[in-house]
N, C-alpha and C positions, 0 to 999 in steps of 0.2 A: 333626713337629718337637717337639711337646710331649712325646711319648713319649721321644724322644731325650734331651731335657733332663732328664726325670725319671730315665731310666736312668743318665745321667752323674752326677746328684746322688746317686743310691743307690750308685754305684760309689765315691764319695768316702768312704763309711763304712768299708769295709775298708782303704782307703788310709790314712785318719787313724788307724785302730786299729793298723795296722802301724807307723806313725810313732811313736805313743805308746809301744808296747812296745819298739821298737828304741832310741829315745832314752832311755827310762827305764832300760833295762839298761845302756846305754853310760855314762850318768851315774854309775851305781853301781859301774862298773869303775874309774873314776878314783880314785886314792888321796885320802885326806882325809875330813873329816866336817864338817858345817855347824856343829856346836858349837864346834869349834876355830876355824873361820873367823870366827864371830861374836864369840866372846869374846877371841880373840887368842892368841898363842903364850905369853903370860905367865900365862894363866888356869890354875887348878888343875884336875887331871884329874877330880876328883869333880864340879866345876861343869860341866865339859864333858860328862861322862856324864849329868848331870841334864838339861841342855838337850837333848841328843840323845834322851833318853827322852821329854821333853815334845814334841819334834817327831816322835816315832815312828820315828826313824832307827835305833834299836837293834833293830827288828823285822826278820824275814827279808825279802829283796828281793821275793819273790813275793807275800807278804802285803801289803806296802806297795803293790805294783803293783795288786793286786786292789782294795784300798781306794780307790786313786786312780781307777781305772776306774769303780768304783761311784759315787763322788762326782760324776764327770762325767756319767755316763749317767743317773742317777736324780735328781740334784739340780742339775746343770749348775754345779757348784761346782769351780772351778779352784784354790781355796785362797788363802792369803795368803803374801806374800813373807816368807821367813825373816829377811831383813836389815832390812826396813822395817816389817814387820807390817801392810802395806797390801794390799788386794785386788789380785791380779795383773792382773785385767781392767782396773781403773782405771789401773794403771801402763802397760799396753799402749796403752790409748786415749790417754793423755796423751803418750806418746812417739811413737806411730805417725803422728800428724798431721804432724809435722815431716818424717819420712821420706817420707810420701806426697806432700807438696808438692815435695820435691826430685826424686823419681822422676817425678812427673807432668809437671812443667815440663821436666825433663831429657829425658824421652821426646819431648816436643813438639819441642825443639831437635834431638834425635837424628833425628826424622823429617824436619823441615824442611831439615836439612843432607844427610842420607844419601840420600834418594830423589832430589831434584833433581840433586845432584852425580853420583849414579850414572847417571842418565839422560843428563846432559851428557857424561860420560866415554864412554858407549856410543855416543852420536851422533857424538862426535869421536874415534872409535876410532883408535889409533895416531898421534894428533896430539900436539903439544906440550901441549895442554890435558889430554888423556888421561893422558899420562905424569906431568904435574905433580900432577894430582889423585890418581893412584895412589900417588905417592911420599908426599904429605901424609897420605893415608889409612893407609899402612903406619906412618908415623912416629907419628901420634896413636894408632893402634890398639895399638902396641907399648909406648907409654909407660905406666908404672905410674900409677894414678890419684892416689896420694898424692904422687908426685913432681911430676906435672902440677899438682896443687893447690898445692904449695909454691912452684913457679915462678910460678903465677898470683898468689899472695899477695905474692910478692916484687916483682913488676912493678906490679900494679894497686893494692896496698894500701900497701906500704912505700915504693916509689919514687915513684909518681904520687899516692898518697893519695886515689884516687877511691872505693874501696870498703872496707868493714870486713873484718877478717880472720876474725872468729868471731862466733858468736851467731846468734839468730833473731828479733831484736827488730823489724826493719823489712824491707820488701821488698828493700832493697839487700843485706841479709845473704845472700839466696838467689842473687844473680847469679853469684857465683864458683862455688859448688858445683854449681849447675845447668849452668853453662857447662862446667865440668870434666867432669861426667857426660855431657852431651849431645855435646860435641865429641870427647871421648875415645872414645865408643862409636859415633859416626857413621861412622867409617872402615869398620867391618865391614859396616854396612848399605849403604854406598856401593858396596863391592866386590860384594856380593850383587846389588844392583840392576843394576849394570853387566853382570854375568854373564848374568842372565836376560833383560835387555833385548837383549843381543847375539844371544841365541838367538831372541828374539821377532821382531826386525826382519828375520830371514831367512825367516820363514814366508810361505806362499803368500798369506794374507789381507792381509798388509802390501804385498806386491807388487801385489795387486789394487787396494788402496786408492790406491796411488800411480798405477797405470795409469788409474784413473778421474779423476785430476786433483786428488786431495786434497792440501792443503798439507802440508809436512813437519811443521809444528807439530801439525796435527790428526792426522796419521798416528801420531806419537809419543804424544801425550797422550790421544787419544780412541780409539785402536785398539790400540796395542802395550801401553801401561802398564796399562790395565784388565784385559787378558787375562793379565798376569803378576802381578797384585796378590795372588794367593793365597799364595805363599811369603813375600811381604813382610808380609802380615798376620800370618802365623804367627810370623815372626821378631820383629816388633815386639811382638806380644802376649806371647810367651814371654820376651822380654828384659825387658819391663815387670814381669812376675811374678817373674822371677829377681832383679831389682835391688831389689825391695822388701825382700828379706832379705840383700842383698849390698852395702849402702852403708856398711859399717862403716869402711872406709878413708877415704872422703870425710867421713863424720861425725866421725871422729877428727881429721882434718886441719883441719876448720873448726869444731871444738867444737860440733857440732850435737847436741842431746839427742834423738837418734832411736832407732829400734828396734834398729839394729845395735849402738849403744853400750850400750843396755840389756841385750841378750843377752850381750855380751862381759863386762860387769860381773857379770852373774848367773852366768856360767860360772866366772869367777875366784873368786867367793865360794861356789860350789857351792850356789846358791839353787835347789834342785830345782823348787819350784812355779813360780817365774818362768821358768826355762829351759823347762820342759814347756809351760806356757801359751803362751809366745812361739813355740815350735816348732810347736805345734798350729795357732796362728793363721796362721803363715806357710805351713804346709802347706795349710790351707784356702784361703788367698788364692791359692796356686799352682793348686789345683784349679779355683777359680772363673775364674782367668785363662785356663786351658786351655779351659774350657767356653765362655767368652766368645769366644775365638779361633775355636772350632768353629762357634759360632752366626753370627758375623760372616762367616766363610768361606762358610757355607751361603747367606747372602744376597748375598754378592759373586759367587758362582759358582753358577748354577742347577743345574749337574750335581751339585754337592755337596749342595745342598738336596734334589734328587730322590732321592739315595741315602739321606738321613736320613728322608725322609717315606714311603719305601716299606717 
């Protein structure tokens, strides 16, 4: 297992290198320059050229890419934001904590709703309960998150006055964005759980457990669900990793100063150091999330663990 983890960590190096090169080149394809974005449209061209020279933006793309890679590899220096002149690592750390809270608690809601409801729908196959759950799953799964967020704010904030509409000052500010993320995503997990549970309950070992007199509750929760947990672990883990960089709509709707908002603002202003550092950070988080899913899967399924340790 240790060798497997080490190999996967070493594999992240070429992945991150490819991400750096690809994103750096894509940013430089976009029209515009940081000098004009920083000084504004009314600034004189000579002032813009002077600032671009100070930032090194007048140099060839490949030369700037080589210097950027050298600073990261040898000095672990991701640079300073061109807009705020602050260390980009500090900006990421300050904004990421809000995104992490929303995604973490939203994932918990997503799991607590998706898995039990999926199991219930499978157990009550083709019943009114099953049809109702599937309809609600399709409705919430197809709703855009920003629209769902606006409706939630209209009802629970403006009409009822129970919850605040924006900000991150207290725990109450997280209820609506967490609920929007968790409930909106739970439909997909519920449908996946239902599908794999329907396949599991038809297996021979389930019929054997029932023949031995095991209660239906024990058959479902102690025999069927643990044996189909592997795809659920993969889905939950990969969704968690993906949502860390995909909460920009929720953060915008609820005015959360998270990582998605930071990236969006940096891209608008063409703040290359901030965009690059954030992209590298999210790519590294994704690689770690995939590694964590593999390790958890290995301990959840002895067959997977045996494959990794051989």
